[in-house]
C-alpha positions in Angstrom: -27.0 -15.4 -74.6 -25.7 -11.9 -75.4 -22.0 -12.0 -76.2 -19.5 -9.3 -75.2 -17.2 -10.3 -78.2 -15.9 -7.4 -80.3 -15.1 -9.4 -83.4 -16.3 -12.4 -85.3 -13.2 -14.4 -84.4 -13.6 -13.6 -80.8 -17.3 -14.5 -80.9 -16.7 -17.8 -82.7 -13.9 -18.9 -80.5 -16.0 -18.2 -77.4 -18.7 -20.7 -78.4 -19.1 -24.2 -76.8 -17.1 -26.8 -78.7 -20.2 -28.4 -80.4 -21.3 -25.0 -81.8 -18.0 -23.8 -83.3 -18.1 -25.8 -86.5 -21.7 -25.1 -87.5 -21.5 -21.4 -86.6 -18.2 -21.1 -88.5 -19.7 -22.8 -91.5 -22.8 -20.6 -91.4 -20.6 -17.5 -91.0 -18.6 -18.5 -94.1 -21.7 -19.3 -96.2 -23.1 -15.9 -95.4 -19.9 -14.0 -96.2 -19.5 -15.9 -99.4 -23.0 -15.2 -100.7 -24.1 -11.8 -99.2 -24.3 -9.1 -101.9 -21.6 -6.4 -101.8 -22.3 -3.4 -99.7 -23.3 -5.0 -96.4 -20.8 -4.6 -93.6 -19.9 -7.2 -91.0 -19.8 -6.4 -87.4 -21.0 -7.2 -83.9 -24.4 -5.9 -82.9 -26.7 -6.6 -80.0 -24.3 -9.4 -78.9 -24.5 -11.2 -82.2 -22.5 -11.6 -85.4 -24.3 -9.3 -87.8 -24.3 -7.7 -91.2 -25.8 -4.2 -91.8 -26.0 -1.4 -94.3 -23.2 0.9 -93.3 -23.6 4.6 -92.8 -21.6 5.2 -95.9 -24.5 3.7 -97.9 -27.3 4.8 -95.6 -26.4 7.8 -93.5 -29.7 7.9 -91.6 -28.8 4.6 -89.9 -31.2 2.5 -87.8 -34.3 4.6 -86.8 -34.3 3.3 -83.2 -30.7 4.4 -82.8 -29.3 6.4 -85.8 -25.7 5.9 -84.5 -26.1 2.2 -85.5 -26.0 1.1 -89.1 -29.2 -0.4 -90.6 -29.2 -4.0 -89.4 -30.1 -6.7 -92.0 -28.8 -10.2 -90.9 -27.5 -11.7 -87.7 -26.5 -15.1 -86.4 -26.2 -16.1 -82.8 -25.7 -19.2 -80.7 -28.6 -19.3 -78.3 -29.1 -21.8 -75.4 -31.1 -24.4 -77.4 -30.4 -23.5 -81.0 -28.5 -21.4 -83.5 -30.6 -18.3 -84.6 -30.5 -16.7 -88.0 -32.2 -13.3 -88.1 -33.0 -12.1 -91.6 -34.9 -8.9 -91.9 -35.7 -9.6 -95.6 -37.9 -12.5 -94.8 -39.6 -10.4 -92.1 -40.3 -7.6 -94.6 -40.9 -9.3 -97.9 -43.8 -11.7 -98.2 -42.5 -13.1 -101.5 -39.1 -13.8 -100.1 -40.7 -15.5 -97.0 -42.9 -17.6 -99.3 -39.9 -18.6 -101.4 -38.0 -19.6 -98.2 -40.8 -21.6 -96.6 -41.5 -23.4 -99.9 -37.8 -24.3 -100.3 -37.0 -25.3 -96.8 -38.6 -28.8 -96.9 -36.4 -29.6 -99.9 -33.3 -29.0 -97.9 -34.2 -30.2 -94.4 -35.8 -33.3 -93.0 -37.2 -31.5 -90.0 -40.0 -29.0 -89.8 -39.2 -25.3 -90.2 -39.1 -23.5 -86.8 -39.2 -19.7 -87.2 -40.7 -16.5 -85.9 -41.1 -13.3 -87.9 -37.4 -12.8 -88.7 -35.8 -15.6 -86.7 -35.0 -19.0 -88.1 -34.2 -21.4 -85.2 -31.7 -24.1 -86.2 -32.0 -26.7 -83.5 -30.3 -29.6 -85.1 -26.6 -29.0 -85.9 -26.6 -32.0 -88.4 -29.5 -30.5 -90.4 -28.6 -26.9 -91.1 -29.5 -26.0 -94.7 -26.3 -24.2 -95.5 -26.9 -24.2 -99.3 -30.5 -22.8 -98.8 -29.2 -20.1 -96.5 -26.6 -19.2 -99.1 -29.3 -18.7 -101.6 -31.4 -16.7 -99.2 -28.7 -14.2 -98.4 -28.1 -13.6 -102.1 -31.6 -12.5 -102.7 -31.5 -9.0 -101.3 -29.0 -6.2 -102.0 -28.4 -3.3 -99.6 -30.3 -1.0 -102.1 -33.3 -3.3 -102.1 -33.2 -3.6 -98.2 -33.0 0.2 -97.9 -36.1 0.7 -100.2 -38.1 -2.0 -98.3 -37.1 -0.5 -94.9 -38.0 3.0 -95.9 -41.3 1.9 -97.3 -42.1 0.2 -94.0 -41.1 3.3 -92.0 -43.5 5.5 -93.9 -46.6 3.4 -93.1 
């Protein structure tokens, strides 16, 4: 579901009652642990964090008017989605995450290339997500992004 919300508060308050608490907790964990330099905002109908134009003037190659996206969370129909471009781009970070996940959750990891699907509101690994978001700075993300673009 693509939200038309313009702010995080607007987005969070528009969620179904059973999603407000887990999404708010996820939002707070990300903001507490994300390295300095990323900017919060709404993008593509989701809560997101990106490298702002002040740090990366080129912006996102698909639409240079947009900042370089890095991380997003969204309440989808059947799950909460966490999109993390670092695990999509960095095989070592992906391996670390997939190795750590079973230590924090009783259910099997359900993920795509950058999307972690959190289907059970009582089994969201907030501590692990906090650790994940600490692991890549804007500078590291820019370097990885540019390396991928030049292929």
